[in-house]
All heavy atoms as TSV, in Angstrom:
chain	resi	resn	atom	element	x	y	z
A	1	MET	N	N	-16.972	-0.693	-12.366
A	1	MET	CA	C	-17.011	-0.385	-10.923
A	1	MET	C	C	-16.301	0.952	-10.792
A	1	MET	O	O	-15.195	1.156	-11.302
A	1	MET	CB	C	-16.235	-1.555	-10.218
A	1	MET	CG	C	-16.172	-1.270	-8.752
A	1	MET	SD	S	-15.350	-2.647	-7.836
A	1	MET	CE	C	-16.574	-3.815	-7.827
A	2	LYS	N	N	-16.910	1.894	-10.049
A	2	LYS	CA	C	-16.365	3.133	-9.890
A	2	LYS	C	C	-15.326	3.074	-8.812
A	2	LYS	O	O	-15.218	2.188	-7.978
A	2	LYS	CB	C	-17.440	4.094	-9.442
A	2	LYS	CG	C	-18.473	4.324	-10.553
A	2	LYS	CD	C	-19.533	5.381	-10.147
A	2	LYS	CE	C	-20.501	5.455	-11.283
A	2	LYS	NZ	N	-21.607	6.330	-10.941
A	3	LEU	N	N	-14.461	4.126	-8.764
A	3	LEU	CA	C	-13.318	4.066	-7.798
A	3	LEU	C	C	-13.783	4.030	-6.358
A	3	LEU	O	O	-13.211	3.288	-5.546
A	3	LEU	CB	C	-12.476	5.399	-8.046
A	3	LEU	CG	C	-11.246	5.556	-7.241
A	3	LEU	CD1	C	-10.203	4.420	-7.568
A	3	LEU	CD2	C	-10.597	6.855	-7.449
A	4	VAL	N	N	-14.774	4.848	-6.046
A	4	VAL	CA	C	-15.225	4.774	-4.613
A	4	VAL	C	C	-15.821	3.380	-4.270
A	4	VAL	O	O	-15.563	2.924	-3.132
A	4	VAL	CB	C	-16.312	5.857	-4.473
A	4	VAL	CG1	C	-16.919	5.846	-3.006
A	4	VAL	CG2	C	-15.727	7.240	-4.700
A	5	GLU	N	N	-16.521	2.758	-5.200
A	5	GLU	CA	C	-17.029	1.450	-4.924
A	5	GLU	C	C	-15.908	0.474	-4.758
A	5	GLU	O	O	-15.904	-0.474	-3.912
A	5	GLU	CB	C	-17.923	1.011	-6.121
A	5	GLU	CG	C	-19.242	1.648	-6.193
A	5	GLU	CD	C	-19.988	1.273	-7.432
A	5	GLU	OE1	O	-19.421	0.569	-8.294
A	5	GLU	OE2	O	-21.116	1.818	-7.631
A	6	ARG	N	N	-14.809	0.628	-5.564
A	6	ARG	CA	C	-13.665	-0.298	-5.483
A	6	ARG	C	C	-12.934	-0.104	-4.182
A	6	ARG	O	O	-12.591	-1.076	-3.521
A	6	ARG	CB	C	-12.740	-0.018	-6.707
A	6	ARG	CG	C	-11.480	-0.896	-6.658
A	6	ARG	CD	C	-10.709	-0.665	-7.918
A	6	ARG	NE	N	-11.338	-1.176	-9.154
A	6	ARG	CZ	C	-11.244	-2.437	-9.539
A	6	ARG	NH1	N	-10.588	-3.313	-8.899
A	6	ARG	NH2	N	-11.779	-2.756	-10.627
A	7	ILE	N	N	-12.803	1.067	-3.688
A	7	ILE	CA	C	-12.106	1.335	-2.400
A	7	ILE	C	C	-12.976	0.733	-1.278
A	7	ILE	O	O	-12.398	0.161	-0.317
A	7	ILE	CB	C	-11.928	2.811	-2.209
A	7	ILE	CG1	C	-10.818	3.319	-3.203
A	7	ILE	CG2	C	-11.427	3.133	-0.787
A	7	ILE	CD1	C	-10.578	4.733	-3.239
A	8	ASN	N	N	-14.282	0.843	-1.308
A	8	ASN	CA	C	-15.141	0.391	-0.204
A	8	ASN	C	C	-15.436	-1.068	-0.249
A	8	ASN	O	O	-15.962	-1.624	0.671
A	8	ASN	CB	C	-16.442	1.206	-0.227
A	8	ASN	CG	C	-16.222	2.591	0.208
A	8	ASN	OD1	O	-15.315	2.914	0.958
A	8	ASN	ND2	N	-16.988	3.545	-0.288
A	9	ALA	N	N	-15.125	-1.749	-1.324
A	9	ALA	CA	C	-15.394	-3.165	-1.485
A	9	ALA	C	C	-14.430	-3.985	-0.593
A	9	ALA	O	O	-13.369	-3.581	-0.262
A	9	ALA	CB	C	-15.177	-3.625	-2.962
A	10	PRO	N	N	-14.856	-5.200	-0.245
A	10	PRO	CA	C	-14.037	-6.019	0.647
A	10	PRO	C	C	-12.698	-6.419	-0.046
A	10	PRO	O	O	-12.655	-6.677	-1.179
A	10	PRO	CB	C	-14.879	-7.212	1.018
A	10	PRO	CG	C	-15.957	-7.199	-0.003
A	10	PRO	CD	C	-16.066	-5.871	-0.503
A	11	THR	N	N	-11.627	-6.362	0.768
A	11	THR	CA	C	-10.300	-6.750	0.234
A	11	THR	C	C	-9.947	-8.154	0.649
A	11	THR	O	O	-10.192	-8.621	1.753
A	11	THR	CB	C	-9.271	-5.757	0.886
A	11	THR	OG1	O	-9.645	-4.449	0.608
A	11	THR	CG2	C	-7.858	-6.097	0.329
A	12	PRO	N	N	-9.400	-9.022	-0.347
A	12	PRO	CA	C	-9.012	-10.281	-0.025
A	12	PRO	C	C	-7.947	-10.423	1.091
A	12	PRO	O	O	-7.162	-9.431	1.288
A	12	PRO	CB	C	-8.509	-10.892	-1.319
A	12	PRO	CG	C	-9.039	-10.015	-2.315
A	12	PRO	CD	C	-9.202	-8.711	-1.694
A	13	LYS	N	N	-7.911	-11.464	1.818
A	13	LYS	CA	C	-6.996	-11.632	2.975
A	13	LYS	C	C	-5.530	-11.488	2.586
A	13	LYS	O	O	-4.732	-10.760	3.335
A	13	LYS	CB	C	-7.175	-13.078	3.590
A	13	LYS	CG	C	-6.349	-13.242	4.839
A	13	LYS	CD	C	-6.563	-14.586	5.474
A	13	LYS	CE	C	-5.645	-14.716	6.672
A	13	LYS	NZ	N	-5.757	-16.047	7.320
A	14	PHE	N	N	-5.109	-12.066	1.503
A	14	PHE	CA	C	-3.678	-11.918	0.986
A	14	PHE	C	C	-3.365	-10.496	0.882
A	14	PHE	O	O	-2.226	-10.040	1.295
A	14	PHE	CB	C	-3.548	-12.653	-0.273
A	14	PHE	CG	C	-2.139	-12.441	-0.852
A	14	PHE	CD1	C	-1.004	-13.080	-0.257
A	14	PHE	CD2	C	-2.002	-11.731	-1.957
A	14	PHE	CE1	C	0.264	-12.813	-0.871
A	14	PHE	CE2	C	-0.703	-11.460	-2.517
A	14	PHE	CZ	C	0.380	-12.093	-1.973
A	15	PHE	N	N	-4.243	-9.646	0.289
A	15	PHE	CA	C	-3.921	-8.212	0.014
A	15	PHE	C	C	-3.975	-7.458	1.273
A	15	PHE	O	O	-3.401	-6.341	1.424
A	15	PHE	CB	C	-4.746	-7.669	-1.129
A	15	PHE	CG	C	-4.400	-8.240	-2.482
A	15	PHE	CD1	C	-5.146	-9.258	-3.028
A	15	PHE	CD2	C	-3.300	-7.840	-3.062
A	15	PHE	CE1	C	-4.782	-9.768	-4.291
A	15	PHE	CE2	C	-2.901	-8.289	-4.281
A	15	PHE	CZ	C	-3.610	-9.287	-4.891
A	16	LYS	N	N	-4.746	-7.838	2.289
A	16	LYS	CA	C	-4.742	-7.180	3.588
A	16	LYS	C	C	-3.366	-7.356	4.224
A	16	LYS	O	O	-2.846	-6.476	4.834
A	16	LYS	CB	C	-5.859	-7.757	4.485
A	16	LYS	CG	C	-7.201	-7.283	4.127
A	16	LYS	CD	C	-8.252	-7.904	5.085
A	16	LYS	CE	C	-9.593	-7.482	4.672
A	16	LYS	NZ	N	-10.606	-8.012	5.562
A	17	ILE	N	N	-2.873	-8.574	4.135
A	17	ILE	CA	C	-1.449	-8.817	4.698
A	17	ILE	C	C	-0.378	-7.977	3.963
A	17	ILE	O	O	0.475	-7.343	4.572
A	17	ILE	CB	C	-1.117	-10.246	4.525
A	17	ILE	CG1	C	-2.046	-11.124	5.486
A	17	ILE	CG2	C	0.365	-10.570	4.926
A	17	ILE	CD1	C	-1.952	-12.596	5.323
A	18	LEU	N	N	-0.509	-7.883	2.559
A	18	LEU	CA	C	0.392	-7.076	1.821
A	18	LEU	C	C	0.266	-5.560	2.124
A	18	LEU	O	O	1.311	-4.853	2.249
A	18	LEU	CB	C	0.109	-7.260	0.278
A	18	LEU	CG	C	0.864	-8.364	-0.399
A	18	LEU	CD1	C	0.506	-8.388	-1.850
A	18	LEU	CD2	C	2.329	-8.357	-0.150
A	19	ARG	N	N	-0.964	-5.138	2.424
A	19	ARG	CA	C	-1.193	-3.756	2.808
A	19	ARG	C	C	-0.520	-3.448	4.136
A	19	ARG	O	O	0.113	-2.439	4.316
A	19	ARG	CB	C	-2.670	-3.461	2.788
A	19	ARG	CG	C	-2.952	-2.009	3.148
A	19	ARG	CD	C	-4.479	-1.725	3.198
A	19	ARG	NE	N	-5.071	-2.588	4.264
A	19	ARG	CZ	C	-6.283	-2.968	4.348
A	19	ARG	NH1	N	-7.154	-2.599	3.333
A	19	ARG	NH2	N	-6.822	-3.678	5.289
A	20	SER	N	N	-0.606	-4.385	5.048
A	20	SER	CA	C	0.005	-4.235	6.281
A	20	SER	C	C	1.555	-4.160	6.244
A	20	SER	O	O	2.176	-3.328	6.862
A	20	SER	CB	C	-0.417	-5.321	7.326
A	20	SER	OG	O	-1.738	-5.320	7.474
A	21	ILE	N	N	2.157	-4.977	5.390
A	21	ILE	CA	C	3.576	-4.972	5.148
A	21	ILE	C	C	3.958	-3.672	4.547
A	21	ILE	O	O	4.977	-3.050	4.968
A	21	ILE	CB	C	3.953	-6.185	4.222
A	21	ILE	CG1	C	3.784	-7.497	4.920
A	21	ILE	CG2	C	5.370	-6.054	3.668
A	21	ILE	CD1	C	3.921	-8.749	4.063
A	22	GLY	N	N	3.184	-3.120	3.537
A	22	GLY	CA	C	3.502	-1.897	2.942
A	22	GLY	C	C	3.421	-0.730	3.942
A	22	GLY	O	O	4.304	0.142	3.915
A	23	LEU	N	N	2.435	-0.797	4.802
A	23	LEU	CA	C	2.430	0.276	5.901
A	23	LEU	C	C	3.568	0.204	6.871
A	23	LEU	O	O	4.017	1.189	7.333
A	23	LEU	CB	C	1.064	0.207	6.647
A	23	LEU	CG	C	-0.171	0.548	5.711
A	23	LEU	CD1	C	-1.475	0.285	6.501
A	23	LEU	CD2	C	-0.097	2.034	5.299
A	24	ALA	N	N	3.972	-1.019	7.099
A	24	ALA	CA	C	5.154	-1.185	8.036
A	24	ALA	C	C	6.361	-0.635	7.369
A	24	ALA	O	O	7.203	0.029	8.010
A	24	ALA	CB	C	5.338	-2.651	8.411
A	25	LEU	N	N	6.567	-0.872	6.072
A	25	LEU	CA	C	7.690	-0.362	5.312
A	25	LEU	C	C	7.658	1.143	5.364
A	25	LEU	O	O	8.748	1.805	5.544
A	25	LEU	CB	C	7.704	-0.879	3.912
A	25	LEU	CG	C	8.256	-2.251	3.664
A	25	LEU	CD1	C	7.978	-2.608	2.177
A	25	LEU	CD2	C	9.658	-2.405	4.012
A	26	LEU	N	N	6.552	1.774	5.200
A	26	LEU	CA	C	6.402	3.194	5.300
A	26	LEU	C	C	6.846	3.723	6.703
A	26	LEU	O	O	7.510	4.780	6.787
A	26	LEU	CB	C	4.983	3.628	4.988
A	26	LEU	CG	C	4.605	3.783	3.474
A	26	LEU	CD1	C	3.153	3.927	3.297
A	26	LEU	CD2	C	5.301	4.927	2.923
A	27	ALA	N	N	6.367	2.965	7.700
A	27	ALA	CA	C	6.640	3.517	9.030
A	27	ALA	C	C	8.120	3.403	9.325
A	27	ALA	O	O	8.733	4.335	9.931
A	27	ALA	CB	C	5.844	2.702	10.032
A	28	ILE	N	N	8.761	2.305	8.940
A	28	ILE	CA	C	10.173	2.103	9.192
A	28	ILE	C	C	10.984	3.114	8.481
A	28	ILE	O	O	11.961	3.700	8.964
A	28	ILE	CB	C	10.611	0.674	8.834
A	28	ILE	CG1	C	9.959	-0.349	9.868
A	28	ILE	CG2	C	12.127	0.481	8.834
A	28	ILE	CD1	C	10.091	-1.739	9.368
A	29	SER	N	N	10.710	3.318	7.232
A	29	SER	CA	C	11.414	4.273	6.396
A	29	SER	C	C	11.256	5.721	6.865
A	29	SER	O	O	12.130	6.477	6.967
A	29	SER	CB	C	11.065	4.155	4.932
A	29	SER	OG	O	9.686	4.561	4.737
A	30	GLY	N	N	10.034	6.043	7.283
A	30	GLY	CA	C	9.803	7.366	7.911
A	30	GLY	C	C	10.605	7.606	9.140
A	30	GLY	O	O	11.128	8.682	9.389
A	31	THR	N	N	10.703	6.575	9.968
A	31	THR	CA	C	11.541	6.689	11.189
A	31	THR	C	C	13.012	6.881	10.838
A	31	THR	O	O	13.712	7.659	11.536
A	31	THR	CB	C	11.382	5.446	11.994
A	31	THR	OG1	O	9.941	5.278	12.343
A	31	THR	CG2	C	12.107	5.519	13.304
A	32	ILE	N	N	13.503	6.191	9.847
A	32	ILE	CA	C	14.939	6.281	9.486
A	32	ILE	C	C	15.206	7.699	8.897
A	32	ILE	O	O	16.162	8.321	9.238
A	32	ILE	CB	C	15.337	5.173	8.491
A	32	ILE	CG1	C	15.289	3.833	9.238
A	32	ILE	CG2	C	16.600	5.430	7.877
A	32	ILE	CD1	C	15.459	2.603	8.285
A	33	VAL	N	N	14.290	8.123	7.996
A	33	VAL	CA	C	14.562	9.408	7.386
A	33	VAL	C	C	14.496	10.591	8.376
A	33	VAL	O	O	15.200	11.515	8.268
A	33	VAL	CB	C	13.547	9.628	6.263
A	33	VAL	CG1	C	13.615	11.032	5.715
A	33	VAL	CG2	C	13.796	8.628	5.070
A	34	ALA	N	N	13.631	10.418	9.353
A	34	ALA	CA	C	13.440	11.521	10.304
A	34	ALA	C	C	14.274	11.342	11.640
A	34	ALA	O	O	14.033	12.003	12.554
A	34	ALA	CB	C	11.946	11.586	10.763
A	35	ALA	N	N	15.200	10.404	11.566
A	35	ALA	CA	C	16.105	10.164	12.732
A	35	ALA	C	C	16.862	11.408	13.121
A	35	ALA	O	O	17.361	12.144	12.170
A	35	ALA	CB	C	17.048	9.083	12.456
A	36	PRO	N	N	16.915	11.684	14.440
A	36	PRO	CA	C	17.569	12.997	14.847
A	36	PRO	C	C	19.175	12.851	14.768
A	36	PRO	O	O	19.846	13.786	15.005
A	36	PRO	CB	C	17.221	13.100	16.260
A	36	PRO	CG	C	16.809	11.751	16.722
A	36	PRO	CD	C	16.322	11.083	15.465
A	37	ILE	N	N	19.665	11.714	14.410
A	37	ILE	CA	C	21.126	11.524	14.291
A	37	ILE	C	C	21.441	11.424	12.761
A	37	ILE	O	O	20.690	11.112	11.980
A	37	ILE	CB	C	21.599	10.269	15.034
A	37	ILE	CG1	C	20.943	9.037	14.500
A	37	ILE	CG2	C	21.380	10.327	16.521
A	37	ILE	CD1	C	21.470	7.711	15.021
A	38	VAL	N	N	22.760	11.684	12.492
A	38	VAL	CA	C	23.211	11.706	11.114
A	38	VAL	C	C	23.480	10.185	10.734
A	38	VAL	O	O	24.251	9.450	11.441
A	38	VAL	CB	C	24.468	12.476	10.991
A	38	VAL	CG1	C	25.041	12.316	9.577
A	38	VAL	CG2	C	24.271	13.945	11.430
A	39	LEU	N	N	22.834	9.716	9.672
A	39	LEU	CA	C	22.929	8.408	9.164
A	39	LEU	C	C	23.749	8.463	7.846
A	39	LEU	O	O	23.695	9.441	7.211
A	39	LEU	CB	C	21.585	7.705	9.032
A	39	LEU	CG	C	20.796	7.564	10.316
A	39	LEU	CD1	C	19.360	7.128	9.963
A	39	LEU	CD2	C	21.396	6.547	11.175
A	40	PRO	N	N	24.383	7.278	7.489
A	40	PRO	CA	C	25.054	7.262	6.218
A	40	PRO	C	C	24.028	7.567	5.013
A	40	PRO	O	O	22.837	7.214	5.152
A	40	PRO	CB	C	25.601	5.873	6.145
A	40	PRO	CG	C	25.711	5.404	7.517
A	40	PRO	CD	C	24.565	6.149	8.232
A	41	VAL	N	N	24.618	8.124	3.976
A	41	VAL	CA	C	23.728	8.441	2.835
A	41	VAL	C	C	23.042	7.218	2.282
A	41	VAL	O	O	21.811	7.266	1.888
A	41	VAL	CB	C	24.542	9.122	1.713
A	41	VAL	CG1	C	23.746	9.381	0.492
A	41	VAL	CG2	C	25.113	10.437	2.354
A	42	THR	N	N	23.746	6.083	2.265
A	42	THR	CA	C	23.084	4.858	1.720
A	42	THR	C	C	21.897	4.433	2.440
A	42	THR	O	O	20.929	3.971	1.898
A	42	THR	CB	C	24.076	3.722	1.568
A	42	THR	OG1	O	24.712	3.542	2.865
A	42	THR	CG2	C	25.273	4.090	0.516
A	43	VAL	N	N	22.018	4.496	3.788
A	43	VAL	CA	C	20.867	4.181	4.589
A	43	VAL	C	C	19.620	5.020	4.332
A	43	VAL	O	O	18.529	4.494	4.217
A	43	VAL	CB	C	21.227	4.144	6.139
A	43	VAL	CG1	C	20.119	3.875	7.029
A	43	VAL	CG2	C	22.403	3.161	6.385
A	44	VAL	N	N	19.877	6.305	4.255
A	44	VAL	CA	C	18.736	7.260	4.022
A	44	VAL	C	C	18.210	7.010	2.565
A	44	VAL	O	O	17.010	7.121	2.378
A	44	VAL	CB	C	19.165	8.728	4.120
A	44	VAL	CG1	C	18.119	9.640	3.766
A	44	VAL	CG2	C	19.608	8.890	5.599
A	45	THR	N	N	19.044	6.757	1.588
A	45	THR	CA	C	18.574	6.442	0.252
A	45	THR	C	C	17.757	5.199	0.218
A	45	THR	O	O	16.709	5.167	-0.439
A	45	THR	CB	C	19.780	6.291	-0.676
A	45	THR	OG1	O	20.556	7.469	-0.604
A	45	THR	CG2	C	19.362	6.059	-2.095
A	46	VAL	N	N	18.256	4.106	0.874
A	46	VAL	CA	C	17.383	2.852	0.905
A	46	VAL	C	C	16.093	3.137	1.642
A	46	VAL	O	O	15.027	2.575	1.200
A	46	VAL	CB	C	18.263	1.728	1.581
A	46	VAL	CG1	C	17.426	0.539	1.893
A	46	VAL	CG2	C	19.444	1.299	0.747
A	47	ALA	N	N	16.035	3.941	2.626
A	47	ALA	CA	C	14.870	4.284	3.330
A	47	ALA	C	C	13.862	4.954	2.458
A	47	ALA	O	O	12.666	4.750	2.566
A	47	ALA	CB	C	15.078	5.067	4.593
A	48	GLY	N	N	14.386	5.786	1.595
A	48	GLY	CA	C	13.506	6.499	0.599
A	48	GLY	C	C	12.913	5.503	-0.416
A	48	GLY	O	O	11.719	5.658	-0.768
A	49	TYR	N	N	13.635	4.543	-0.855
A	49	TYR	CA	C	13.201	3.463	-1.733
A	49	TYR	C	C	12.096	2.658	-1.035
A	49	TYR	O	O	11.166	2.249	-1.633
A	49	TYR	CB	C	14.240	2.700	-2.348
A	49	TYR	CG	C	15.181	3.386	-3.345
A	49	TYR	CD1	C	16.560	3.332	-3.227
A	49	TYR	CD2	C	14.556	4.131	-4.376
A	49	TYR	CE1	C	17.338	4.007	-4.134
A	49	TYR	CE2	C	15.324	4.810	-5.245
A	49	TYR	CZ	C	16.825	4.731	-5.131
A	49	TYR	OH	O	17.613	5.355	-6.098
A	50	MET	N	N	12.320	2.388	0.259
A	50	MET	CA	C	11.388	1.623	1.031
A	50	MET	C	C	10.121	2.342	1.179
A	50	MET	O	O	9.026	1.702	1.147
A	50	MET	CB	C	11.943	1.307	2.419
A	50	MET	CG	C	12.958	0.140	2.503
A	50	MET	SD	S	13.694	-0.088	4.093
A	50	MET	CE	C	12.413	0.112	5.257
A	51	ALA	N	N	10.183	3.625	1.327
A	51	ALA	CA	C	8.927	4.415	1.434
A	51	ALA	C	C	8.142	4.335	0.141
A	51	ALA	O	O	6.898	4.216	0.154
A	51	ALA	CB	C	9.224	5.866	1.723
A	52	VAL	N	N	8.791	4.428	-0.970
A	52	VAL	CA	C	8.089	4.372	-2.258
A	52	VAL	C	C	7.501	3.028	-2.441
A	52	VAL	O	O	6.369	2.854	-2.841
A	52	VAL	CB	C	9.029	4.684	-3.467
A	52	VAL	CG1	C	8.369	4.455	-4.791
A	52	VAL	CG2	C	9.470	6.137	-3.414
A	53	ALA	N	N	8.231	1.955	-2.144
A	53	ALA	CA	C	7.742	0.623	-2.345
A	53	ALA	C	C	6.605	0.387	-1.392
A	53	ALA	O	O	5.601	-0.235	-1.815
A	53	ALA	CB	C	8.924	-0.342	-2.069
A	54	GLY	N	N	6.674	0.841	-0.142
A	54	GLY	CA	C	5.584	0.612	0.786
A	54	GLY	C	C	4.311	1.385	0.349
A	54	GLY	O	O	3.262	0.787	0.507
A	55	GLY	N	N	4.513	2.519	-0.191
A	55	GLY	CA	C	3.322	3.237	-0.694
A	55	GLY	C	C	2.672	2.588	-1.856
A	55	GLY	O	O	1.379	2.494	-1.993
A	56	VAL	N	N	3.386	2.096	-2.789
A	56	VAL	CA	C	2.853	1.472	-3.882
A	56	VAL	C	C	2.234	0.173	-3.516
A	56	VAL	O	O	1.041	-0.165	-3.986
A	56	VAL	CB	C	3.970	1.126	-4.983
A	56	VAL	CG1	C	3.506	0.256	-6.088
A	56	VAL	CG2	C	4.549	2.466	-5.658
A	57	ILE	N	N	2.858	-0.645	-2.639
A	57	ILE	CA	C	2.260	-1.933	-2.188
A	57	ILE	C	C	0.926	-1.701	-1.523
A	57	ILE	O	O	-0.085	-2.350	-1.764
A	57	ILE	CB	C	3.267	-2.653	-1.271
A	57	ILE	CG1	C	4.395	-3.214	-2.080
A	57	ILE	CG2	C	2.542	-3.800	-0.543
A	57	ILE	CD1	C	5.485	-3.752	-1.220
A	58	SER	N	N	0.865	-0.687	-0.697
A	58	SER	CA	C	-0.320	-0.380	0.113
A	58	SER	C	C	-1.423	0.127	-0.830
A	58	SER	O	O	-2.588	-0.298	-0.627
A	58	SER	CB	C	-0.033	0.657	1.084
A	58	SER	OG	O	0.884	0.222	2.093
A	59	ALA	N	N	-1.081	0.946	-1.771
A	59	ALA	CA	C	-2.093	1.478	-2.668
A	59	ALA	C	C	-2.665	0.478	-3.573
A	59	ALA	O	O	-3.876	0.360	-3.751
A	59	ALA	CB	C	-1.479	2.581	-3.520
A	60	VAL	N	N	-1.857	-0.472	-4.177
A	60	VAL	CA	C	-2.319	-1.520	-5.037
A	60	VAL	C	C	-3.173	-2.521	-4.251
A	60	VAL	O	O	-4.145	-2.992	-4.757
A	60	VAL	CB	C	-1.119	-2.137	-5.758
A	60	VAL	CG1	C	-1.523	-3.449	-6.448
A	60	VAL	CG2	C	-0.437	-1.191	-6.712
A	61	SER	N	N	-2.702	-2.812	-3.045
A	61	SER	CA	C	-3.423	-3.809	-2.221
A	61	SER	C	C	-4.812	-3.287	-1.843
A	61	SER	O	O	-5.755	-4.013	-1.680
A	61	SER	CB	C	-2.674	-4.141	-0.950
A	61	SER	OG	O	-1.449	-4.752	-1.312
A	62	GLN	N	N	-4.865	-1.993	-1.563
A	62	GLN	CA	C	-6.221	-1.414	-1.265
A	62	GLN	C	C	-7.205	-1.453	-2.405
A	62	GLN	O	O	-8.373	-1.479	-2.174
A	62	GLN	CB	C	-5.977	0.022	-0.692
A	62	GLN	CG	C	-7.264	0.701	-0.271
A	62	GLN	CD	C	-7.845	-0.018	0.932
A	62	GLN	OE1	O	-7.181	-0.475	1.886
A	62	GLN	NE2	N	-9.157	-0.162	1.007
A	63	MET	N	N	-6.718	-1.372	-3.617
A	63	MET	CA	C	-7.564	-1.296	-4.810
A	63	MET	C	C	-8.047	-2.654	-5.243
A	63	MET	O	O	-8.975	-2.724	-6.137
A	63	MET	CB	C	-6.848	-0.642	-5.984
A	63	MET	CG	C	-6.546	0.792	-5.769
A	63	MET	SD	S	-8.175	1.701	-5.724
A	63	MET	CE	C	-7.605	3.168	-4.971
A	64	THR	N	N	-7.539	-3.751	-4.738
A	64	THR	CA	C	-8.001	-5.081	-5.175
A	64	THR	C	C	-9.377	-5.349	-4.457
A	64	THR	O	O	-9.589	-4.914	-3.335
A	64	THR	CB	C	-6.910	-6.177	-4.746
A	64	THR	OG1	O	-6.724	-6.142	-3.418
A	64	THR	CG2	C	-5.733	-5.977	-5.469
A	65	VAL	N	N	-10.145	-6.186	-5.093
A	65	VAL	CA	C	-11.489	-6.478	-4.483
A	65	VAL	C	C	-11.632	-7.995	-4.598
A	65	VAL	O	O	-10.986	-8.682	-5.362
A	65	VAL	CB	C	-12.614	-5.780	-5.341
A	65	VAL	CG1	C	-12.562	-4.284	-5.189
A	65	VAL	CG2	C	-12.592	-6.220	-6.791
A	66	ALA	N	N	-12.534	-8.423	-3.682
A	66	ALA	CA	C	-12.858	-9.893	-3.692
A	66	ALA	C	C	-13.531	-10.257	-5.001
A	66	ALA	O	O	-14.165	-9.504	-5.670
A	66	ALA	CB	C	-13.788	-10.166	-2.451
A	67	GLU	N	N	-13.495	-11.561	-5.273
A	67	GLU	CA	C	-13.943	-12.089	-6.579
A	67	GLU	C	C	-15.426	-11.754	-6.786
A	67	GLU	O	O	-15.869	-11.580	-7.870
A	67	GLU	CB	C	-13.629	-13.651	-6.620
A	67	GLU	CG	C	-12.532	-13.959	-7.460
A	67	GLU	CD	C	-12.334	-15.428	-7.567
A	67	GLU	OE1	O	-13.246	-16.092	-8.174
A	67	GLU	OE2	O	-11.326	-15.968	-7.079
A	68	GLU	N	N	-16.265	-11.889	-5.811
A	68	GLU	CA	C	-17.731	-11.778	-6.001
A	68	GLU	C	C	-18.005	-10.410	-6.461
A	68	GLU	O	O	-19.071	-10.192	-7.109
A	68	GLU	CB	C	-18.470	-12.035	-4.748
A	68	GLU	CG	C	-18.256	-11.088	-3.676
A	68	GLU	CD	C	-17.531	-11.655	-2.440
A	68	GLU	OE1	O	-16.955	-12.781	-2.557
A	68	GLU	OE2	O	-17.438	-10.958	-1.415
A	69	ASN	N	N	-17.222	-9.347	-6.270
A	69	ASN	CA	C	-17.450	-8.012	-6.744
A	69	ASN	C	C	-16.924	-7.743	-8.084
A	69	ASN	O	O	-17.237	-6.686	-8.690
A	69	ASN	CB	C	-16.919	-6.968	-5.715
A	69	ASN	CG	C	-17.718	-7.019	-4.413
A	69	ASN	OD1	O	-18.884	-7.335	-4.442
A	69	ASN	ND2	N	-17.008	-6.749	-3.452
A	70	GLN	N	N	-16.165	-8.622	-8.722
A	70	GLN	CA	C	-15.521	-8.378	-9.954
A	70	GLN	C	C	-16.461	-8.696	-11.163
A	70	GLN	O	O	-16.226	-8.326	-12.279
A	70	GLN	CB	C	-14.227	-9.174	-10.103
A	70	GLN	CG	C	-13.140	-8.704	-9.273
A	70	GLN	CD	C	-11.888	-9.493	-9.341
A	70	GLN	OE1	O	-11.958	-10.522	-9.923
A	70	GLN	NE2	N	-10.787	-9.016	-8.852
A	71	ASN	N	N	-17.577	-9.379	-10.842
A	71	ASN	CA	C	-18.368	-9.820	-11.972
A	71	ASN	C	C	-19.502	-8.919	-12.289
A	71	ASN	O	O	-20.425	-9.193	-13.090
A	71	ASN	CB	C	-19.041	-11.243	-11.650
A	71	ASN	CG	C	-17.975	-12.303	-11.530
A	71	ASN	OD1	O	-16.976	-12.208	-12.187
A	71	ASN	ND2	N	-18.152	-13.284	-10.667
A	72	LYS	N	N	-19.499	-7.720	-11.842
A	72	LYS	CA	C	-20.502	-6.639	-12.107
A	72	LYS	C	C	-20.169	-6.148	-13.596
A	72	LYS	O	O	-19.022	-6.037	-13.979
A	72	LYS	CB	C	-20.457	-5.540	-11.162
A	72	LYS	CG	C	-20.985	-5.901	-9.796
A	72	LYS	CD	C	-21.023	-4.664	-8.958
A	72	LYS	CE	C	-21.651	-4.924	-7.591
A	72	LYS	NZ	N	-21.716	-3.666	-6.797
A	73	SER	N	N	-21.273	-5.725	-14.193
A	73	SER	CA	C	-21.085	-5.115	-15.512
A	73	SER	C	C	-20.560	-3.656	-15.359
A	73	SER	O	O	-20.684	-3.083	-14.240
A	73	SER	CB	C	-22.364	-5.110	-16.310
A	73	SER	OG	O	-23.241	-4.276	-15.688
A	74	ARG	N	N	-20.036	-3.043	-16.359
A	74	ARG	CA	C	-19.501	-1.720	-16.221
A	74	ARG	C	C	-20.562	-0.678	-16.014
A	74	ARG	O	O	-20.247	0.390	-15.540
A	74	ARG	CB	C	-18.692	-1.396	-17.533
A	74	ARG	CG	C	-17.411	-2.197	-17.679
A	74	ARG	CD	C	-16.718	-1.640	-18.840
A	74	ARG	NE	N	-15.340	-2.155	-18.742
A	74	ARG	CZ	C	-14.251	-1.472	-18.307
A	74	ARG	NH1	N	-14.417	-0.223	-17.944
A	74	ARG	NH2	N	-13.131	-1.979	-18.353
A	75	ASP	N	N	-21.744	-1.011	-16.480
A	75	ASP	CA	C	-22.923	-0.065	-16.269
A	75	ASP	C	C	-23.430	-0.009	-14.854
A	75	ASP	O	O	-24.291	0.763	-14.554
A	75	ASP	CB	C	-24.057	-0.375	-17.227
A	75	ASP	CG	C	-23.519	-0.197	-18.646
A	75	ASP	OD1	O	-22.652	0.588	-18.923
A	75	ASP	OD2	O	-24.090	-0.840	-19.579
A	76	GLY	N	N	-23.039	-0.911	-14.011
A	76	GLY	CA	C	-23.507	-1.007	-12.621
A	76	GLY	C	C	-24.735	-1.809	-12.493
A	76	GLY	O	O	-25.368	-1.809	-11.481
A	77	ASP	N	N	-25.177	-2.538	-13.496
A	77	ASP	CA	C	-26.372	-3.382	-13.388
A	77	ASP	C	C	-26.129	-4.644	-12.665
A	77	ASP	O	O	-25.097	-5.236	-12.644
A	77	ASP	CB	C	-26.876	-3.719	-14.815
A	77	ASP	CG	C	-27.387	-2.435	-15.505
A	77	ASP	OD1	O	-27.773	-1.464	-14.813
A	77	ASP	OD2	O	-27.351	-2.437	-16.770
């Protein structure tokens, strides 16, 4: 399965929920990092880690495909 096919294939429900959680983590961490007030260093550091975790969760969740699409041969037949 090619990368474009994998991205366009249907995503299972569980991974859709995980993708939403990852995007929420990204949004929250982005808000904290871009806050116009001075925040403690530990809060900003944790927000940076949240951004990385959210990005990884979202990317991995987007690449998963439903079971019916996993049984194709590598040649696309």
